[in-house]
N, C-alpha and C positions, 0 to 999 in steps of 0.2 A: 387207417387212413389210406385213401386211394390217390395215387399220383399217376398221371399219364403225360406223355410228351408227344406232341405232334410236330412233324417236320413237313413243310409244304414242298411240292415238287419244284417251285421256282426259287427255293432258298439257295443262295450262292454266297460264298465268301468273296466279295467283290472288291476289296481294297486293292489299291494299286500294287502294294508290296506283297499281297497275298495270292495274286493270280497264279504264281508259280508254285504255291504250296500244295501239299498233298491232301487227299481226302481226310486223313487223320487230323490235319491241322484244322479243317472245317469242323470236324466232330468235337475237337477240344474247345473251339470257340463256342459252339452250340451248347456244350455241357456247361461251360462257364456262365453263359448268359442264362441258361435254365436254372443254375444254382442261385444266381442273384434273384431271379424271379421267385424262387421258392423261399429264399431268405426273407423276402418282402412279405409273401403270403403266409408262410408258416410262422414267421416271427409274429405277425399280427394275431393269428389264431391260437398261438401257444403263449401269448403274452411275454414273448422274449424280446425285450426292448433293444438289447445289444444286437440281436440278429437283424431286427428291422433296420436299425441305424446303419449297420454294415452294408446294407443294400442300396442306401440312398446317397445321392450327391448332396452336399450341404445346401445347395440352392435348388433342390427339387421343387417342382410345382405340381401339386396334385389337385385335379379339378373334378368336382362332382357336377354332373348335369342333373339339376333338381327343378322342382316346381313348388310354388307356394300353394298350399292346400286351399287357402281362402280365395285366391284369384285364378289359379291355374297357370299363372305366368311363369315362364321358364327363367332360371337364373343360374349362374355359375358360382359355386362355393369352393374357395381355394384353401389348401392346407400346405404347410411347410414342414420341415424336418422336426422341429421341436414339438409341434402338435402331434405329428404321427408317432413319434417316439413315446411321448408321455401318455397318449391314449392307449398305445400298446402296453405300456407299463401298468396302466390302470385296468387292464383286461377289458378294454372297450370293444374288442372284436373277438374275444376268446370263444373257442369252440372245443368241446370235448374231443379228444383224439379220435375216438371211434366214429365220430360224426363228420370228420373233415374229408374234404374231397378237393383235389386240385388237378386242373387240366392246364398244362403250359403249352402254348403254341408259339414256336419261334418262326416268325414269318420271313425275316430276312436279316442278314448280317453283312455289313459292308462299310468300308471307309471308317472303321472304328465307331460305327453306329449299329444299333439293332432295334428291330420292331417286334414286339411280343404281345401276346394276349394271355391273361390268366383268368380262368373261370373257377370260382370256388363255391362253397356252400352258400356264402352270403353275398359275394360280389362278382362283378365282371369288370376287369381292369385291362385297359390298353396301356402298354408301357413303351417308352422310348429310352434306350440306354446309350451311354457313351463309354468308350474305353479310354481311361485316363491313367497314365503311368502304369499301364499293364493291368489295370483293374476295371472291370465293368461296374458302372454305377447307374442307377435309375435317375434320369433327368426330368422326365415328364410322365405324368399319369393322368389318364382320362377314364372315369369310372362311373358306374351306376350300381345300385343294389341288384342282386340276382332276383329277378321277378318270380322265378320258380319257387322261391322260399318266402320272399318278403311281400308278395302281393298276388293279385289275380293273374291269370294267363294273359300275356300281352296280345294286343290286337294284331291279327295276321297282317303281314306286310308283303309287298312284292319286292323280293330281294334283288331281282335283276333290275327293276326300275330304280331302286335305291342305288345300286352299283353305278348305273348310268348317271344318276344325279351327282354322286360323289365324284365320278370322273369329270363331269362337267364343271364342278366347283374347282377341282384341282387344275383344270385347264384354264379357267378364268384367272386363277392365281398366277400361273406361270406365263400364260400368254399376255395377261395384263402387264406383267413386269416387262416383258420383251417389247411390247407395243408402246409402252409409256401411257397406258390407258388406266388412269387412276380409278375411274368409276368401275371398270371391270375388276380391278384388284380389290376394291372395297367391297364389292358384292360377294366375294369369296371369303372374307374375313369376319370372324366375330370381333366386336369392339374390344374385347379383353384378350385377344390373341397374344401368345408369347412365342417368339421365334428365337431359337438358341443356336449359337455357333460356339463350339469348343475350340479354343486356340491356345497356343503357347506364347507367353510373353517373351519378346525378344531379349529383354535385358535380364530377366530373372530365370528364364527357362521353365517357369511354373505354368501349369494350365489354368485357364480362367474361362468363364462363360460370358459371352457377349449376348445380351438380350435386346431384342427389338420388339416394339409394340405395333399395333395396327396403324396408328397415326403416322409413325415414321415410315412404314412400308408404303402407305398410300401417298404421302407427300414426296417420298423418294421416287415413286413411280411417276407422279405428276411432273417432277423435275427432270424426267427422262434420263435417269441415272443408269438404267440397265438395258438400253435399247439394243436389239439384235435383229437382223433381217430374218424374214420368215423361213427362208431356205437354209438358214444356219442354225436353227434352234434345236433340232434333233430331239424332240420331246417324246418320252415314253412314260406312260402312266400305268401303274399297277395298283389295283385295288385289292388289298389283302383280305379284308374282312368287313362285313356290314352286318349289324345286328344290335338290338337293344338301343336303337337310335345313336349308336356310335360306329365309327369306321376308322380303319387304318389304311394308309396308302403310301405310295412312293412315287416321286417324280425324278426321272433322270433326264437332264437336258444338257445343252452345250456348255452352260456356265455353272450349273448347280446340281447337287443331289440333295433332295428334300424328302424327309420322312414326315408324313402328316398324320395328325389325329383330328377327326372331325366329329361334329355332333349335329343331330337333326333337331332344329328348333322351330316349332310352329310350321313344320312341313318343309323347311329350307335347310340344306346342308351348309354348314359353315366351318371353317378351319379354326381350331382352338389352339393347338400346339404344333410347332414345327421344329425339328432338329435337322440341321443342314451342314453341308460343307461345300466349298467350291469344287467343281468337277476337275480333278487333276489330269484327266485323260482327254480333255477337249479344249477347244478355244475358249479363252476368257477375255472379256473386255476390261 
């Protein structure tokens, strides 16, 4: 089995408490995130249900970008923990060890969140992870079959053009929020979007996931709940990866830090999953 790990040059350990930590601290976090990604992938390909389950948050959402063969229409197919674990137990993604191949790319770690891509013999998975009680768990997955194995060679695409389009969608999302422009926000979102915030309950001290859908985001924007002046927004967008009609990106702005997973549907990039936190280092309204 071949395993590779890619560390991109813009990867930083950017949590507020970690800024003063040493390079070994970053390396430990990267290795921990990498191990969770491998538990997810190798667990599936070795039919190790316990290893798969160990990698997942109980409320993980896994989304497949798919099309109906009869109509060609795109749709999203969602899976949760029980389906992933039982399909693994049933050897639904089993691959003989000598045929396995794993490439793990850790794009970014910060504020107890991480963005990762895993390419295997069968699949291309974009992962969003959260660190909860000291343990990294997968919260969101956006994936497609690996076309090199499962189908014909993909149609050539202009990667730079797609990157610009992904950045434009991310900008519509964050600028729409700050402008109170519901139409601009809506244009960036898939109707089945899930936006996740990991918080600690003040009474119990336990972590929980707060989930928001597209309609709440759009109507909250229309209600002008997140307005901020243009000169105060401090927006920085980083596109980590584009390919196979999937993309991962990050937005750092005055009020929020958002990790995005996007899909290209009928030529348009839309946000499918968001993992976010308030920006602790900037002004918040």
